[in-house]
N, C-alpha and C positions, 0 to 999 in steps of 0.2 A: 504494500500500500504506500503510495507516495504523495497523496493529497488528502487533506482533511477538509470537510465542509462543516461549518457551524450553522445551526439554525435554532431560533427560539421556539419554532413550531411550524406547523403546516397551515398555510392560510386557505388553501383550496385544493380539492381533488377533482380532476376531470377524467371521465371515462369515455373514450372514443374507440368504438370497436373493441379490439383486443388489447388496447394500450391504456395504461393508467398514468396520468400526469399529476405529480404532487408538487405544488408550488410551495417552496420553503420561504419562511419569513424571518427577519431579524428585527428586533426592537431598536430604534434609534433614540435612546434616552436624551441625547443632547438636542434633539429636535422636538418641538411641541406642536400639537394641532391647535386649532382655534379654541377648543375647550380645555386646553392645558394638558392633554394626555400625550404620552410619548408616541412618536410616529412609527408605524410599522412599514417595513420595506420588503417587498417580494423581490428576492435577488437570485434565486436558483430554482431550477426545476429538475426533478427526477422523473424519468420516463421509464416505465417497465411494463412487461407483458402482464396481463391480468393474472395469470397463474403465479407469477413471481410476487405480485402484490398480495394475493391471498396467502401464499406461503409466508411472506414477511409478517403478515398480521398474526398468523399462528405463532411465529417466533416471538413477537412482541407480547402476545397474551401469555406465553410461557414464562417470559422474563418477569412480567407483572405478578404472575402467580408466585414465583420464587421470592420476589421482593416482599409480597404480602406475608408469605410463610416465615420469612426471616425477620419480620417486624419492622422492616425499613419503610414500607408504605403501610398506611392504614386504609381499610376498606371504607369507601364512601357510603353514605346512606342509600344512594341510588345505585343499583347494580348496572354495569355496562351491558349493552345488548349483546347477547350471545348469537353468533352466526353458526348455524348447523354445519 
């Protein structure tokens, strides 16, 4: 691996045919919107096949489960939607 990409989160997900596009965002705390909130900038996009997106979701769910079991994360009152 020779390049790292940082993102504060995903701002949007677009599905077109068999491709999934994830728009990554970063918060620009030095910039403020009209209401005083930090500005969010969409600056990268990950494009992957639908099958890879679904597999990555399963990997993320497994990591969240491990973090919950280790007590690093606490369960929210609202359970996430389970995808069969």
